C-alpha positions in Angstrom: -16.8 -25.5 17.3 -12.8 -25.2 18.6 -13.5 -24.3 22.6 -11.0 -25.8 24.5 -8.3 -25.8 21.8 -7.0 -23.0 23.2 -4.0 -21.5 20.0 -5.4 -24.4 17.6 -8.7 -22.2 17.3 -6.8 -19.0 17.0 -4.8 -20.9 14.2 -8.1 -22.2 12.4 -9.3 -18.5 12.6 -6.4 -17.3 11.0 -6.8 -20.3 8.4 -10.3 -18.9 7.7 -9.9 -15.0 7.5 -6.7 -16.3 5.4 -8.8 -17.9 3.0 -11.7 -15.0 2.9 -9.2 -12.3 2.0 -7.7 -14.9 -0.9 -11.2 -14.9 -2.6 -12.1 -11.4 -2.3 -9.1 -10.6 -3.7 -9.7 -12.6 -6.5 -13.1 -11.1 -6.8 -11.5 -7.6 -6.6 -8.6 -8.6 -9.4 -11.6 -9.5 -11.7 -14.0 -6.9 -10.7 -11.1 -4.7 -11.5 -10.6 -5.7 -15.1 -13.3 -3.7 -16.1 -13.8 -0.8 -13.6 -12.8 2.3 -15.5 -11.3 5.9 -14.5 -10.9 8.7 -17.4 -7.7 11.0 -18.1 -7.6 14.1 -19.9 -5.2 16.5 -21.4 -5.7 19.8 -23.5 -8.5 20.9 -21.4 -11.0 17.6 -22.3 -9.3 17.9 -26.0 -8.4 14.3 -25.8 -10.0 12.0 -23.4 -8.3 8.4 -22.6 -10.3 5.6 -20.6 -9.0 2.9 -18.8 -9.5 0.0 -16.3 -8.0 -0.5 -13.2 -5.0 -2.4 -14.5 -4.4 -0.1 -16.6 -5.2 -1.7 -19.6 -6.3 1.0 -22.3 -9.5 0.6 -23.4 -10.3 3.7 -25.8 -9.9 7.1 -26.5 -11.2 10.3 -28.3 -9.8 13.2 -30.2 -11.3 15.9 -30.6 -11.0 16.8 -34.3 -10.1 20.3 -33.5 -6.6 19.1 -33.0 -6.2 17.6 -36.0 -3.3 20.1 -37.3 -0.3 18.7 -39.4 1.8 21.1 -38.2 1.2 20.5 -34.6 1.8 16.8 -35.0 4.4 16.6 -32.5 1.9 18.4 -30.2 -1.0 16.3 -31.2 0.9 13.2 -29.6 1.4 14.9 -26.7 -1.2 15.4 -25.8 -2.4 11.7 -26.5 0.7 10.2 -24.3 -0.1 13.2 -21.4 -4.2 11.5 -21.4 -3.4 8.2 -21.2 -0.6 8.3 -18.5 -3.1 11.0 -16.9 -5.9 7.8 -16.6 -3.0 5.0 -15.9 -1.9 7.1 -12.6 -6.0 7.2 -11.4 -6.1 4.2 -12.1 -3.4 2.7 -9.8 -4.3 5.2 -7.4 -8.0 3.9 -7.7 -6.8 0.0 -7.4 -4.8 1.3 -4.8 -8.0 2.7 -3.1 -10.4 -0.4 -3.8 -7.7 -2.5 -1.9 -7.0 -0.4 0.6 -10.8 -0.9 1.2 -10.8 -4.1 1.2 -7.8 -4.4 3.9 -9.5 -2.9 5.6 -12.3 -4.4 5.4 -10.5 -7.5 7.2 -9.3 -5.8 10.1 -5.6 -5.0 7.9 -3.9 -1.7 8.2 -5.1 0.1 5.3 -1.8 1.5 3.7 -0.6 -2.5 3.4 0.5 -3.1 0.4 -0.3 -6.4 -1.1 1.0 -8.1 -3.7 -1.2 -7.6 -5.7 
């Protein structure tokens, strides 16, 4: 189709690849809104689940930790579980982006602005 066009053919291929990447990135962004990871603290006494976008979806707290004298400890466990979930979400999101960029022939560690 683009034979004999020299660099114009290369440009058309690049444009097509860019469009494909844009489509795949948009699809991944949507998938990341529903993909989840879990973080926990206190040996599983507190569990937090969030999407790969970092949105907290659920929090599960074992009732055995509720003691009025340990309010600060419970708060710390909850925060730790949420932070762990968000860190894992970020790591998983980077993993998914790496798979996408590698599949498109780009360097796996290429940081895209998404």
